[in-house]
N, C-alpha and C positions, 0 to 999 in steps of 0.2 A: 504296284507298290515299288517305289524306287529304293534300292538299297545302296548305300555309299560304297564306292569301290575303294579298296585300300591301295595305297601307293605300293608299287613293287619294291621289295626289299633290295637294298644295295648289296652287291656281292663284294665281300671284303677279301683282299689278299692277306696272306700271313704277314707280309711286311706292313700293310696298313693297320692290321690289328696290333702288331707290336708297337707301331708308332703311336697308336691310341693309348696303349699301356704306358708308354714313356710319358706322354702328355698328361695322363691321369696322375702319374707319380709326381711330375713337376707341379701340377695344380696344388698339391699339398706340401710342396717344398721338400720332397724326398731328396736325399743326398746320395752322392757317389753311385750314380746309376750306371750299371754295366749290362750290356747285352752280350751273351755268350752264344755264338753260333756253333752248335754241336753236330750239324748235319754231316760233316766229314769224318766224324769219330765213330769207330766201331763201338758197339755196346752202349751208345748214348741212350738215355731214357726218353729223350724228346728231341725236337729240332732246336729249340732255343731255351735258354734260361735268361730271365731278366732279374737282376739283383739290385736292391737298393736298401737304404737304411733311413731310419728316423731317429730323432733324439730322445723320444720318450715312448712309452707303451701307447699313450693316447695318439701320438702321431703315426706310429706303426699301424694301429687299427684304422685311423682315418685314411691313410694311404690305401690300405687294403679295401676298405669300404668304397672309396672313390673309384678304384679300378673296377670293382664288381658292378657298381652303379652305372658307370659310363659304358662299359662293354655290353651290359644288358640293354641299356637304353639306346645307344647309338649303333651298335652292331648286332643286337639280338643274340648275344653270346653269353652263355652261363658256364661257370667252371664245372668240370667233372667232379672236382673234389676241392675242399678247403680244409686246411689244418692249422692249428695254433691260435685260433681266435681268442680262446679263453684267457691266456696269459699275455698275448701280444708281444712276445719276445722274438718270435719268428713265425710269420704267417705265410703259408704256401697256398697259392691259387693255381690249380692245375687246369689249364685250358687245352690239354692234350698235346698240341704241337708246341706250345709255349707254357713253361712253368715259371711262375713269378714268385720270387722269394723276397719278402719284405721283412727286414731284420731290424731289431734294436741294435744300435752301434756296437755295444759290447758283445752281444751274441754273435754278430757277424765276424768280429775279430777272433772270437773263440773257434768258430767252425771253419773259417777260411775256405769257404765253398769254391771261390774262384781258383784257388790253388789246386783243388782236386781235379779241376777241368782246365788246367793250364794250357792244354794243347788246342783248345777251342779258339776260334777267331773272336777277338774281343773288340767291342765298340763301347767307348766311354762317352757319357753325356755330361754336359756342363750342369753344375748346380745353379739354380735360379735364385 
């Protein structure tokens, strides 16, 4: 009996996974996308933060869902933890080396997360 062989899984680098996250955000027109490289900072909770915002709770949830769906399907990655899905003001997806923060615009202004990690190397991405 012949059994189909599964294709070997692609090995993803951290940079490729982060690029996939950025692309997933841009798919849903997420705005003000910033990647914070925390690797050089003492006491950093992870290697990267990726921060973006949506204009509504629906868009925040859609961005989060798209990140989850694409990383699971394309890279076989699932988050260790997800927080904030219920009210969709700030959804956090923890992929261990990268933590993604999807904010509602007003919530992002209030918490000023980027200011807390201002020593990080910052990469900004264009709004599409």
